[in-house]
C-alpha positions in Angstrom: -169.4 -87.3 127.5 -167.1 -87.3 130.5 -163.5 -86.1 130.6 -160.7 -88.2 131.9 -158.0 -86.3 133.9 -154.6 -86.3 132.2 -153.0 -87.5 135.4 -154.9 -90.7 135.4 -153.8 -91.7 131.9 -150.2 -90.3 131.9 -148.7 -93.4 133.4 -150.2 -95.6 130.7 -149.0 -93.3 127.9 -145.4 -93.1 129.4 -145.3 -96.9 129.5 -146.5 -97.2 125.9 -143.8 -94.8 124.8 -141.3 -96.7 127.0 -140.5 -93.6 129.1 -140.8 -95.3 132.4 -137.3 -94.1 133.5 -137.0 -91.1 135.8 -138.3 -88.2 133.7 -135.9 -85.8 135.5 -133.1 -87.7 133.7 -134.2 -86.2 130.4 -133.1 -82.7 131.6 -129.6 -83.9 130.8 -130.3 -83.2 127.1 -131.2 -79.5 127.7 -128.5 -78.7 130.3 -125.7 -80.6 128.8 -123.8 -77.5 127.7 -124.1 -76.0 131.2 -122.7 -79.2 132.7 -119.7 -79.7 130.4 -119.1 -76.3 128.9 -119.4 -75.1 125.3 -116.0 -76.5 124.1 -116.8 -80.1 125.1 -120.5 -79.8 124.1 -119.3 -79.1 120.5 -117.7 -82.6 120.5 -119.9 -84.7 122.8 -123.6 -84.8 123.3 -126.1 -87.1 125.1 -127.7 -89.5 122.7 -130.0 -91.7 124.9 -130.8 -92.9 128.3 -131.3 -96.5 129.3 -132.2 -97.1 132.9 -129.8 -95.0 135.0 -127.1 -94.8 132.3 -126.6 -91.8 130.1 -125.0 -92.6 126.7 -123.0 -89.8 125.2 -121.7 -89.8 121.6 -118.3 -88.2 121.0 -117.1 -87.1 117.5 -113.3 -87.5 117.9 -111.0 -90.1 119.5 -109.0 -87.5 121.4 -112.1 -85.9 122.9 -113.4 -89.4 123.7 -110.2 -90.1 125.7 -110.4 -86.7 127.5 -114.0 -86.8 128.5 -113.7 -90.3 130.0 -111.5 -88.8 132.6 -114.2 -86.2 133.4 -116.9 -88.8 134.1 -116.9 -88.4 137.8 -117.1 -84.6 137.6 -119.9 -84.8 135.1 -121.9 -87.2 137.3 -121.4 -84.9 140.2 -122.7 -81.9 138.3 -125.7 -83.9 137.1 -126.6 -84.6 140.7 -126.3 -80.9 141.5 -128.3 -79.7 138.5 -130.9 -82.4 138.2 -131.1 -84.6 141.3 -129.1 -87.2 143.2 -128.7 -90.7 141.8 -130.5 -89.9 138.5 -127.6 -91.5 136.7 -125.3 -94.3 138.0 -123.0 -94.2 135.0 -122.2 -92.4 131.8 -121.0 -94.4 128.7 -119.1 -92.6 126.1 -118.8 -93.9 122.5 -117.4 -92.7 119.2 -120.0 -91.6 116.6 
């Protein structure tokens, strides 16, 4: 019985799981509070990633309006904490 190196099958597994996007992008879920702060993180959280777009659900219309104005700053911090051009846009929606 021969063993297959994990690296040789990882690409196939990621494709089957539809995780072909930039894997660094998924760090956004773990560092979200560091990026936006505790107060905002209580009302808005990343929900999914599609391509280079991060979708963030917001629990209140007032917070939704406020966080939309912070989009540029959030994208800039994402580039600093993750890497450049990992996201092209952030879409906010009410939960």
